[in-house]
C-alpha positions in Angstrom: -6.8 20.5 -12.4 -8.5 21.7 -15.5 -9.6 25.1 -16.7 -12.4 25.4 -19.3 -11.8 21.9 -20.5 -8.0 22.5 -20.9 -5.4 20.9 -18.7 -3.8 23.6 -16.6 -0.3 22.9 -17.9 -1.6 23.2 -21.5 -3.6 26.3 -20.9 -2.8 29.3 -23.2 -3.3 31.6 -20.2 -0.7 29.6 -18.2 1.7 29.6 -21.2 1.4 33.3 -21.7 1.8 34.0 -18.0 4.8 31.7 -17.8 6.4 33.3 -20.9 5.7 36.8 -19.6 7.1 35.9 -16.2 10.1 34.3 -17.7 10.9 37.3 -19.9 10.3 39.6 -17.0 12.5 37.5 -14.7 15.3 37.3 -17.2 15.1 41.0 -17.9 15.1 41.9 -14.2 17.8 39.4 -13.4 20.1 40.6 -16.2 19.5 44.3 -15.3 19.9 43.6 -11.7 23.1 41.5 -12.2 24.8 44.2 -14.3 23.7 47.0 -12.0 24.7 45.2 -8.9 28.0 44.1 -10.4 28.9 47.6 -11.6 27.6 49.3 -8.5 29.3 46.8 -6.1 32.6 47.3 -7.9 32.4 51.0 -7.5 31.1 50.9 -3.9 33.7 48.3 -3.0 36.5 50.5 -4.3 35.1 53.5 -2.5 34.2 51.7 0.7 37.6 49.9 0.8 39.3 53.2 0.8 36.8 54.7 3.2 36.9 51.7 5.6 40.6 51.8 5.8 40.6 55.5 6.5 37.8 55.1 9.0 39.6 52.4 10.9 42.7 54.6 11.1 40.6 57.5 12.4 39.0 55.3 15.0 42.3 53.8 16.1 43.9 57.2 16.5 40.9 58.5 18.5 40.9 55.4 20.7 44.6 55.9 21.4 44.0 59.5 22.4 41.1 58.5 24.7 43.2 55.7 26.3 45.9 58.1 27.2 43.9 61.2 28.1 41.2 61.7 30.8 39.2 64.2 28.7 38.7 65.4 25.1 39.9 68.9 25.7 42.8 68.8 23.2 41.3 66.5 20.6 40.4 69.3 18.0 44.0 69.5 16.6 44.0 65.7 16.2 40.6 65.7 14.4 41.8 68.3 11.9 45.1 66.4 11.3 43.1 63.1 10.7 40.7 64.9 8.4 43.5 66.4 6.4 45.4 63.1 6.1 42.3 60.9 5.2 40.2 63.4 3.3 37.2 62.6 5.5 34.9 64.8 7.5 35.2 64.0 11.2 32.9 65.0 14.0 32.9 64.0 17.7 29.9 64.5 20.0 28.8 63.5 23.4 26.0 60.9 23.9 23.6 63.9 24.0 24.9 65.0 20.5 26.8 68.0 21.9 29.7 68.7 19.4 33.1 68.3 21.0 35.3 68.6 17.9 34.7 68.7 14.1 36.8 69.2 11.0 33.9 71.0 9.3 32.8 74.6 10.0 29.1 73.8 9.6 27.9 70.5 11.0 24.6 68.7 11.1 24.7 65.7 13.4 23.0 62.7 11.7 20.8 60.2 13.4 23.3 57.3 13.3 27.0 57.6 14.3 29.8 55.6 12.6 31.0 54.3 16.0 31.3 54.9 19.7 34.8 55.8 20.8 35.5 54.1 24.1 38.8 52.4 24.8 37.2 50.2 27.4 34.6 48.8 24.9 36.2 48.5 21.5 34.2 48.2 18.2 35.1 44.7 16.9 34.7 46.0 13.3 36.9 49.1 13.4 39.5 47.9 16.1 42.9 46.7 15.0 43.5 43.0 14.4 46.4 43.0 16.8 44.1 44.2 19.6 43.5 41.5 22.2 40.2 41.5 24.1 37.5 44.2 24.4 39.7 46.7 26.2 42.4 48.7 24.3 45.9 47.8 25.6 46.8 51.5 25.5 44.5 52.0 28.5 47.2 51.2 31.0 46.1 53.1 34.1 47.8 51.8 37.3 49.5 48.9 35.4 52.3 51.0 33.7 55.6 49.3 34.5 58.7 51.5 35.2 62.3 51.0 36.2 63.1 47.7 37.8 59.7 46.2 37.3 59.9 46.8 33.5 63.4 45.3 33.4 62.3 42.3 35.5 59.5 41.5 33.1 61.8 41.9 30.1 64.3 39.4 31.6 61.5 36.9 32.1 60.3 37.2 28.5 63.9 36.8 27.2 64.5 33.7 29.4 61.3 32.1 28.2 61.9 32.8 24.5 65.5 31.5 24.7 64.2 28.3 26.2 61.6 27.8 23.5 64.0 28.6 20.8 66.4 26.0 22.1 63.5 23.5 22.1 62.8 24.3 18.5 59.7 26.5 19.0 59.7 29.8 17.1 58.1 32.6 18.9 57.0 36.2 18.3 57.2 38.8 21.1 54.5 41.5 21.2 55.4 44.4 23.5 52.4 46.0 25.2 52.1 49.8 26.2 52.1 48.8 29.8 55.7 47.5 29.6 54.8 43.9 29.5 55.0 41.6 26.4 53.1 38.6 25.1 54.9 35.6 23.7 53.1 34.1 20.6 54.5 30.7 19.4 54.4 30.3 15.6 53.7 27.1 13.7 51.1 24.4 14.4 50.0 23.7 18.0 50.9 20.3 19.4 51.1 18.5 22.8 54.9 18.7 22.8 54.8 22.4 22.3 52.4 22.9 25.2 54.6 20.8 27.5 57.7 22.7 26.4 56.1 26.0 27.1 55.2 24.9 30.6 58.7 23.6 31.1 60.2 26.9 30.0 58.1 28.8 32.6 55.5 30.5 30.4 53.4 30.9 33.6 56.0 33.5 34.8 54.2 36.0 32.6 51.2 35.7 35.0 53.3 36.6 38.1 52.7 40.3 39.0 55.4 42.7 39.9 55.3 44.7 43.2 53.6 47.6 41.4 50.9 45.3 39.9 49.9 43.5 43.1 47.6 46.2 44.5 45.7 47.0 41.2 45.3 43.3 40.4 43.9 42.7 43.9 41.5 45.5 43.2 40.4 44.0 39.9 40.0 40.6 41.6 37.7 42.1 44.3 35.6 44.0 41.7 35.2 40.8 39.6 34.4 38.7 42.7 31.8 41.1 43.8 30.2 40.9 40.3 30.3 37.1 40.5 28.9 37.1 44.0 25.7 38.6 42.6 25.4 35.7 40.3 26.1 33.1 43.1 29.4 32.2 41.7 32.8 31.7 43.5 35.3 34.5 43.6 38.2 34.7 41.2 41.9 35.6 41.2 43.2 37.8 38.4 46.8 37.4 37.2 49.3 39.9 35.6 48.3 38.9 32.0 44.6 39.4 33.1 43.9 35.7 32.9 42.0 34.4 35.9 40.9 31.4 37.9 38.2 30.6 40.4 39.7 30.7 43.9 40.5 27.1 45.1 40.3 25.6 41.6 43.1 24.2 39.5 44.8 26.0 36.7 43.1 23.8 34.1 39.8 25.5 34.9 40.9 29.0 33.6 38.6 30.5 31.0 35.9 28.0 31.8 33.2 30.5 32.5 32.2 33.3 30.1 30.2 35.1 32.8 33.4 35.2 35.0 35.4 36.6 32.1 32.9 39.3 31.6 33.0 40.2 35.3 36.8 40.4 35.1 36.5 42.7 32.1 33.9 44.8 33.9 36.2 45.0 37.0 39.0 46.3 34.7 36.6 48.9 33.2 35.7 50.2 36.6 39.3 50.4 37.6 40.4 52.1 34.3 37.5 54.5 33.9 39.2 57.4 35.8 42.3 57.1 33.6 40.6 57.4 30.2 38.4 59.8 28.4 34.6 59.4 28.6 32.8 57.7 25.6 31.9 59.9 22.6 30.2 59.4 19.3 32.2 59.4 16.1 30.6 60.7 12.8 32.6 60.2 9.6 31.5 61.2 6.1 32.8 62.7 2.8 33.8 66.4 2.9 30.8 68.6 2.1 28.5 65.8 3.2 29.3 65.4 6.8 25.9 63.9 7.7 25.5 61.3 4.9 27.5 58.6 3.1 27.1 58.8 -0.7 28.6 56.7 -3.5 28.4 58.3 -7.0 28.5 56.1 -10.1 31.0 57.0 -12.7 29.9 57.9 -16.3 31.3 54.6 -17.6 29.3 52.7 -15.0 26.1 54.7 -15.8 26.6 54.0 -19.5 27.2 50.3 -18.9 23.9 50.0 -16.9 22.0 51.9 -19.6 23.5 49.7 -22.3 22.5 46.6 -20.3 18.9 47.9 -20.0 18.8 48.6 -23.8 20.0 45.0 -24.6 17.5 43.5 -22.2 14.7 45.6 -23.8 15.8 44.5 -27.3 15.9 40.9 -26.3 12.5 41.2 -24.6 10.9 42.7 -27.7 12.4 40.0 -29.9 11.2 37.2 -27.7 7.7 38.8 -27.4 7.5 39.1 -31.2 8.6 35.5 -31.8 6.2 34.3 -29.1 3.3 36.4 -30.6 4.0 35.0 -34.1 4.0 31.5 -32.8 0.7 32.0 -31.0 -1.1 33.7 -33.8 0.0 31.2 -36.4 -2.9 28.7 -35.6 -5.3 31.7 -35.4 -4.3 32.8 -38.9 -4.9 29.2 -40.1 -8.4 29.3 -38.5 -9.1 32.7 -40.2 -8.0 31.4 -43.6 -10.1 28.3 -43.2 -13.1 30.3 -42.1 -12.8 32.6 -45.2 -12.9 29.7 -47.6 -16.2 29.2 -49.7 -19.0 27.7 -47.7 -19.3 24.6 -49.9 -15.8 23.5 -49.1 -15.2 21.3 -46.1 -11.9 22.7 -44.7 -9.9 21.3 -41.8 -7.2 23.0 -39.8 -4.3 21.2 -38.1 -4.4 20.9 -34.3 -0.9 21.8 -33.3 -1.3 22.5 -29.6 -3.3 21.3 -26.6 -4.1 24.8 -25.3 -7.2 26.9 -25.8 -6.2 27.6 -29.5 -5.9 23.9 -30.0 -9.3 23.3 -28.5 -10.7 26.0 -30.9 -9.1 24.3 -33.8 -10.5 21.0 -32.7 -13.9 22.6 -32.2 -13.7 24.2 -35.7 -12.9 20.8 -37.2 -15.8 19.3 -35.3 -18.1 22.1 -36.5 -16.9 21.6 -40.0 -17.7 17.8 -39.7 -21.1 18.5 -38.2 -21.8 21.1 -40.9 -20.8 18.6 -43.6 -22.9 16.0 -41.9 -25.9 18.4 -41.6 -25.4 19.3 -45.3 -25.5 15.7 -46.2 -28.6 15.2 -44.0 -30.2 18.3 -45.6 -29.6 17.0 -49.1 -30.9 13.6 -48.0 -34.0 15.2 -46.5 -34.7 17.2 -49.6 -34.3 14.1 -51.6 -36.5 12.2 -49.2 -39.1 14.9 -49.1 -39.1 15.1 -52.9 -39.5 11.3 -53.1 -42.3 11.3 -50.5 -44.2 14.1 -52.3 -43.5 12.8 -55.8 -45.6 9.6 -55.5 -48.9 11.2 -54.3 -48.4 14.1 -56.7 -47.7 11.8 -59.6 -50.8 9.8 -58.8 -52.9 12.9 -58.5 -51.6 14.2 -61.9 -52.0 10.9 -63.6 -55.6 10.5 -62.6 -56.4 14.1 -63.4 -54.8 13.7 -66.9 -56.6 10.5 -67.4 -59.9 12.2 -66.5 -59.0 15.2 -68.7 -58.3 12.9 -71.7 -61.5 10.9 -71.0 -59.7 7.7 -70.2 -61.3 7.4 -66.8 -64.8 8.6 -65.7 -65.0 11.4 -63.2 -67.0 9.6 -60.5 -66.9 9.1 -56.7 -64.3 6.5 -57.0 -61.9 8.9 -58.7 -62.6 11.6 -56.2 -62.0 9.1 -53.3 -58.6 8.2 -54.8 -57.7 11.9 -55.3 -58.8 12.6 -51.7 -56.6 9.8 -50.3 -53.6 11.1 -52.1 -54.3 14.6 -51.0 -54.7 13.5 -47.4 -51.4 11.6 -47.7 -49.7 14.8 -48.9 -51.3 16.7 -46.0 -50.1 14.1 -43.5 -46.5 14.4 -44.8 -46.6 18.2 -44.7 -48.0 18.2 -41.1 -45.4 15.7 -40.0 -42.7 17.9 -41.4 -44.2 21.0 -39.7 -44.4 19.2 -36.4 -40.8 18.0 -36.7 -39.5 21.5 -37.7 -41.3 23.1 -34.7 -40.0 20.5 -32.3 -36.4 20.9 -33.6 -36.7 24.7 -33.5 -37.9 24.7 -29.9 -41.1 26.6 -30.9 -43.5 23.8 -30.2 -46.1 25.0 -27.6 -47.3 22.4 -25.1 -50.5 22.8 -23.2 -50.0 20.7 -20.1 -52.8 19.3 -17.9 -53.3 16.4 -15.6 -54.0 13.3 -17.7 -55.1 9.8 -16.6 -52.7 7.6 -18.3 -55.0 4.7 -18.9 -57.5 7.0 -20.6 -54.9 8.1 -23.0 -53.9 4.6 -23.8 -57.5 3.5 -24.3 -58.1 6.4 -26.6 -55.1 5.5 -28.8 -56.0 1.8 -28.8 -59.6 2.6 -30.0 -58.2 4.9 -32.7 -56.0 2.1 -34.1 -58.5 -0.7 -33.7 -59.8 0.0 -37.2 -56.3 -0.8 -38.7 -55.3 -3.5 -36.2 -58.6 -5.6 -36.5 -58.5 -6.2 -40.3 -54.7 -6.9 -40.0 -55.4 -9.6 -37.4 -53.4 -7.8 -34.7 -54.6 -7.8 -31.1 -54.3 -4.6 -29.1 -54.0 -4.9 -25.2 -53.6 -2.5 -22.4 -52.0 -3.2 -19.0 -52.3 0.0 -16.9 -53.6 1.1 -13.5 -56.6 3.4 -13.2 -54.8 5.8 -10.7 -51.8 6.8 -12.8 -51.7 10.4 -14.0 -49.2 12.5 -15.8 -48.8 16.3 -16.4 -48.6 16.5 -20.1 -50.1 17.9 -23.4 -53.0 15.5 -24.2 -52.7 16.0 -28.0 -49.0 15.6 -28.1 -48.9 12.6 -25.7 -51.5 10.8 -27.8 -49.5 11.6 -30.9 -46.4 10.1 -29.3 -48.1 6.9 -28.3 -50.1 6.7 -31.5 -47.0 6.9 -33.6 -45.5 4.0 -31.6 -48.7 1.9 -31.9 -49.0 2.7 -35.6 -45.4 1.5 -36.2 -46.0 -1.6 -34.1 -49.2 -2.6 -35.9 -47.5 -2.1 -39.3 -44.6 -4.4 -38.4 -46.7 -7.1 -36.5 -48.0 -10.0 -38.7 -51.5 -11.4 -38.5 -52.1 -13.2 -35.2 -49.6 -11.0 -33.4 -50.2 -8.8 -30.4 -49.4 -5.2 -29.4 -49.4 -4.4 -25.7 -49.6 -0.9 -24.2 -48.2 -0.8 -20.6 -47.7 1.9 -18.0 -46.0 2.0 -14.6 -44.0 4.2 -12.2 -40.3 3.8 -11.7 -38.9 6.2 -9.1 -39.9 9.7 -10.2 -40.7 8.7 -13.8 -43.8 7.5 -15.6 -42.9 4.6 -18.0 -45.1 3.8 -21.0 -44.2 0.8 -23.1 -45.5 -0.3 -26.5 -44.5 -3.9 -27.1 -45.2 -5.9 -30.2 -44.5 -9.5 -31.4 -43.5 -8.4 -34.9 -40.5 -9.0 -37.0 -38.1 -7.0 -34.8 -35.2 -4.7 -35.8 -31.7 -5.7 -36.5 -29.1 -4.5 -34.0 -27.2 -2.5 -36.7 -30.5 -0.6 -37.5 -31.4 0.3 -33.9 -29.3 3.6 -33.8 -31.2 4.9 -36.8 -34.7 4.0 -35.8 -35.5 7.6 -34.7 -33.8 9.3 -37.7 -36.0 11.2 -40.3 -37.2 9.2 -43.3 -35.4 6.1 -42.1 -37.1 2.7 -42.8 -35.9 -0.8 -42.2 -37.6 -1.7 -45.5 -35.4 0.1 -48.1 -38.0 -0.5 -50.8 -40.2 2.2 -49.3 -43.3 0.1 -49.7 -46.2 2.0 -48.3 -47.9 -1.2 -47.3 -45.2 -1.8 -44.7 -43.9 1.8 -44.0 -45.3 5.3 -43.4 -43.6 8.6 -44.3 -40.5 7.8 -42.2 -41.2 10.8 -39.9 -43.3 9.2 -37.1 -40.6 8.0 -34.8 -38.5 11.1 -35.3 -41.5 13.2 -34.3 -42.0 10.9 -31.3 -38.5 11.5 -30.1 -38.8 15.3 -30.4 -42.2 15.4 -28.7 -40.9 13.2 -25.8 -37.9 15.5 -25.4 -40.2 18.5 -25.4 -41.8 16.9 -22.3 -38.3 16.5 -20.8 -38.5 12.8 -21.3 -36.7 10.1 -23.3 -37.7 7.3 -25.7 -35.7 4.2 -26.4 -36.2 0.8 -28.1 -35.1 -2.7 -27.4 -35.6 -5.3 -30.1 -34.9 -8.9 -30.9 -35.3 -10.0 -34.6 -38.0 -12.6 -35.0 -39.4 -11.9 -31.5 -40.5 -8.3 -31.4 -39.7 -4.8 -30.2 -40.4 -2.8 -27.1 -40.5 1.0 -27.4 -40.2 2.8 -23.9 -41.2 6.4 -23.2 -40.1 7.9 -19.9 -41.7 11.1 -18.6 -41.0 12.9 -15.3 -43.8 12.7 -12.8 -45.4 15.6 -11.0 -47.7 18.5 -11.8 -45.1 21.0 -10.5 -42.7 20.5 -13.4 -42.2 23.7 -15.3 -42.1 23.5 -19.1 -38.7 25.2 -19.2 -37.1 23.2 -16.4 -34.6 20.5 -17.3 -35.3 16.9 -16.8 -34.1 15.7 -13.4 -33.7 12.1 -12.5 -32.5 12.5 -8.9 -35.0 12.3 -6.0 -33.6 15.5 -4.5 -34.4 17.6 -7.6 -37.8 16.1 -8.0 -38.7 16.6 -4.3 -42.0 18.4 -4.0 -43.4 17.0 -7.3 -46.7 15.0 -7.1 -46.1 11.3 -7.8 -47.6 9.7 -10.9 -49.6 7.3 -8.8 -49.2 3.9 -7.2 -47.2 1.1 -8.7 -49.5 -0.4 -11.5 -48.0 -3.8 -11.0 -50.1 -4.1 -7.9 -53.3 -2.6 -9.3 -53.1 -3.1 -13.1 -56.3 -4.0 -15.0 -55.6 -5.5 -18.4 -57.9 -4.7 -21.3 -58.1 -6.2 -24.8 -59.4 -4.5 -28.0 
């Protein structure tokens, strides 16, 4: 992809944009990193303290709700927790009715810190030792007393002794209900599993007499839940594990939906024994509705210092980048301010727009130098061309003044010839200047091409006949072109005049016309001496002659072919030459066909652009009528 002649990756715009984005990205990244690091450290410290305190508050309230059927006496606990943790605590119902608060004035915020429900524990705030979604302190009808508690204790002791003898270390976790869990320590292995089975670990699942009825109730509630899902009923054990009725022990915990139904059955059974769910709001004292973290003065100064450093680095990078970018511009300014007669070049250091400007400046300097050389050469050529007739005129006039030659008709004829030569040179220079300046006015009209060729041939018959050169025309009667008659004749006349001058006696000059596509083609072919291949690029230059001796018998003013090229271009056409030394030359003029061509319209060679223009006429190769002069 290119933009204004510059490869996109070399574009100055892209480089400036990339540099700006890089500086901005580095500045934002540095500021953000320092701000985040400092702020995170402060927030982490504050939140670590707050999170630990909030978890303690939540656990204490969960314990209260698990052992009480309502929140009537929670106010004292809330004040005690607030005094111990330094946090503002508020409890409300789901409808945001305040039940208890450590603050005298409370505005209930939109979002609570947690929901206090021992039957649905918050996984973030609940204790790590809590097993399952239901707080173990919600005992309900499963509280063991007396003989039942002693029976369970003996079972646990028997199992742990057996495991210890087998080399398995264990940890006993007592539960609020009077039961305990046995947790083996160390890596799990197949031998350990077999040993636990052999030691009667399944005895922990066997209910006591007091647990049989509530477990049956849980099993019925869970089975009713599963029945709605078209699943088999379950049997719930004393440790609240379960199995599908009629299935093996190995299929316990094989269904998450069944586990959820067991949990829901326990919730339904325990709900009358615990307090209803409430919303917990925790905040800093004085800000009971919002959580705020204030940065310390040191952190604020650190962030401000980082921003200052980033700003300083950004300014330094921008200044360096600006100096680097304006360096080639200063070189251009210095070169442009040098005297006009000095040909100055600037180094091209980059490939961006500035590099292109430098290259364009060097090209302009080269073209200016070339034009200056051409101007000097033209002045020299013009002076040379005018010197000869002026010298002749002065010499003859001085001779007549000194009485060395009579003032007769012959002298006047000589002076008239030299004056006409001067006028011809001046008119050629004027035509060339107008054509190059774009001020040449063309008066277009439909022209029969053959008529123009015949008019030119007749005009040059007087020079071609005595020189022994035959003039011939091969053109169709029907061909027409929309052109300026005077200028078109001047174009063809210059080509014929050049061909006659360079064709020896007995030679032939042929004027042809035909149509190729949407173009009229006029050719002037001669059997003259031809032009060397090295000279062909200079044929249409001003004052250029193949004969460097400037012999007027073989060369004109040197402006004819240059004028021909400019007049052809004014008609939106082209002129070219093909030549073979010793064989002859063919000059070809191509003009766009059609009388709908505007003078200011560019030349178009495609059929689509020339659609709607009238054709020049039929192919002359089928209807050409040769003529000889």
